[in-house]
N, C-alpha and C positions, 0 to 999 in steps of 0.2 A: 876233306868233305866236298861234295859237289858244290859248284857255284851257287849262291843264293838265288841270283837272277842272271838271265842270260846277257844282261847288258854288261856284266862284269868281264865278259870275254871280249879282249881288245880286237878281235878279228871282226867282232860285229859292228863296230862303229866306223862310218864312212862319211867324211865331209868332203864335199867336192865344189867346184866352182867358187874357190876362193883364192884367185890367182890376181897378183898384182893390184889389189885394191878392188876387184870386181865385187859387185853385190853378190852375196853368197847365196848360194841354193844348196840346201841339204838333201841328200839322199834319204827320202822319208820312209824307206823301207828298212832302216838299220833297226836296232833294238828298241823296245818301247820307251825305254828311259832316254834314249837318244833319238826318237822320232822327232823331227822338226818340220815346221810348216814349210812347205816347198815353195812358198811366195817369197821371192827375193826383196828386200827392203832397199830402196835407194838411199844413198849416203846423203844426209841432211845435216846441216851445222847452222847453229844460230848463236851468235855472241850474245851474252846476257850479263848484266852486272846489277847488282842491287845499289850501287852507289853512283855509277855514271850512266846515263841512258845511252843506249847503242841506237844507231841508224838502222831502221828495218830495210833490209835487202829486198828488192823485187825478186820475184820467183824467176827461176832460170827459164830462158825461152831460146831455142835455137840449138846450134852445134857446139859442144864444148870440147876441148883437147886438153890433154896433159901430156908433158914431155919429161924424159929423164934428163938428169943434169947435163949429159953428153949433147942434148938436143934431139936425140932419137924420140920418136913417137911412143908414148905408152899407152893412152886410150882415148877413145873418141865416143861421145855420148850425145844423144839427141833429146831435148826437152820440149815440152809444150806446157806452159803455165806451171812449170815447176815439176811437172811429172815426166819421168822417163817414156819416150816415145820412139819406137824405130830400133834399130839394131846398135846395141853397144858392143864395142870391141876394145879388147886390151892386146897389147903386144909385147913381147920380150925385146930387150935392148938391141938384139941383133935383127929385129924386124919380123921375128917369126910371130905368127898369130898365136896368142896365149888363150883367149876365149872369145866367144861371141854369143850375146844373149838378146834375143828380140824381146822387146817391152811394148806394151799396151796400157796406158794409164797406170804406170808404175808396177805393173804386174808382168811376170815373165809370159809372154805368149808365143808358143811355137817351140822349135827345137833349139835348146840351148847347149853349147859344147865348149869344152876346154881342151887343151892340147898340151902335151910334154914339149920341152924346148926343142926336141928334134922334130916335132911336127906330127908325131903320132898322137892319135885321139886318145884322150884321157877319161873323158866323161861326156855323156850325152843324156839328156832328158827331155821328154815332151810330156809336160803335165798340164792339165786343166782341172777345172772344178765344176762339179754339178750344181744344181739350184741349192743343194744343202751344204754346200762347202766341202764336199768329199772329193778326194783327188781321183783323177781319172788319167791313164798313160802309162808311161813307162820311163825307166832309167836304167843306165847301164855305166859301169866304170871298167877301165881296162889297166892291165899291167902295160909296161912300157914296151913289151914285145908284141902287144896288140892282142894278147889273150884275155878274155872277159874275166874280171875279178869280182864283180858282183852285178846282179840283175834284180830288178824289181818290177812288178806289173801292178798297176793301181786299177781297181774296179770299184768305184764308187764307195771308198772307204775300206775296201777289202785289199790288202796289200800281201802279195806272195814274194818272198825274197829268197835269193840263193847267194852264196858266197862260194868262190872257186879257188882251188890251189893254181899257182902258176902253171901247173901241168894241164890245167883245164878240168880236172876232176872236181866233184862238188865237195865243197868243205862243210857247209851247212845249209839248212833251209829251216825258214820259220814263216808264220802267218800273223799279220797284224789286222785287228779289226777295230776301225774306229780308234786308232792309235794305241791299242792295247794288244799284247801278246796273246793270242788263243791257240789251244791244241798243243800238239807236241813238236818241240823245237828239237832238230835232229843233228848231231854232228857226225862226220865220217872221217875215217882214216883216208889218206891220199890214195890207198889201193882201193877204196870203195867199200871197205867193210865199215859196219856200224861201229861208232866210237862212244856215242853218248846221247841218251834220250831224257828230255825233260818235260813233263807235261805242265802247260799253262792254262790258268783261267783269269781273265781280267788282268793279266801281267803278274799273277801271283802264282808260284809253284804249287800245285794241287795234285797229290798222288806220288807215285813212286819214280823217283829219277834214277836212271841206271848209267853206269859205265861199263865197257866192255873191253877185252883184250881184242887184239887185231884178228885172232882167229875166231872169234865170236863168242868166247867164254866170258860169262858174267864176272866182272871185276869188283862191282860195288853197286849196292841198291840202298838208297835212303827214302824214306816215306815222309812227305811234307803235307802240312796242312797251313793254308794262309800264308805260305812263304816261309815257314819255319819247320825245321825238322820235328816230326811229331810221330813217333813209333820206332820201328827198328831201322838201323843203320848197319848194314852187314858188308863185309869185305871179303873176298876170296881170292886164292891165289891162282896162278894161270892153269892149274890142274882141276879147278873147281872146288877146292877144299876151303872151308870157312876159316878164316883167320881170326876175325873177331866180330862180335855182335854187341852194339851199343844201343841204347834205347832212349828216346828223347820225350819229353812232355812239353810241347809249346816252346822249343828251342832249348830247353834245359835238360842236360844230362840226368838220367835217372836210372834206377836199378829195376825198375818194373817194365816187364815186356808187353804190359797192357795199359798204356797211359789213358788217362780220362779224355 
């Protein structure tokens, strides 16, 4: 059967900027179930005990550094009154830059980037927020050979996302509106031929989801209502001949071709 939601496709989910303990920034244009706030959260810790009072530590101020056991520099952060301000950087143990994230009052402000150990760019994103808290900007991730693996464009809550094969050909495309998948999410074969289409409304499958053979012949068509199979589920061979036809009523297999 076709996947119930697009978020079940592992190719959709992309987490980036989580290198060497850096505050994480998620690529917000992944699947709706995996859509995350692009605002990185600073690492904060406070010891607490119900039996032994703990001294309250003053907020961090100034430049803080962390080192590997070998003595090599691991990361550098800048704080003002406990908030990250300025450029935070992390390094691999060999000295290669692993990430750099500019902060302003604990929020990522500007172009954030991570790198592979060989120095190749792994991810970059420049995301800001409008007065309504909706994301604006772009994000991209890259394979280690430099080919783009995913890209997303953020326009006041409207996010259009594409993912790519290592060859550079489009793997899938989808649209997120205010955190919910809307419209048709489309998958492609590496050849560029249509592979699968799933219609979404508010992150629920609504309508006929289809799969295709690489030559364009319909392989399967399943009707959904409110994210559940509801109606015919038909499968075809590569010659277009019907193999079987099932019928569903609100997710339950039924013998009736006309569910209520």
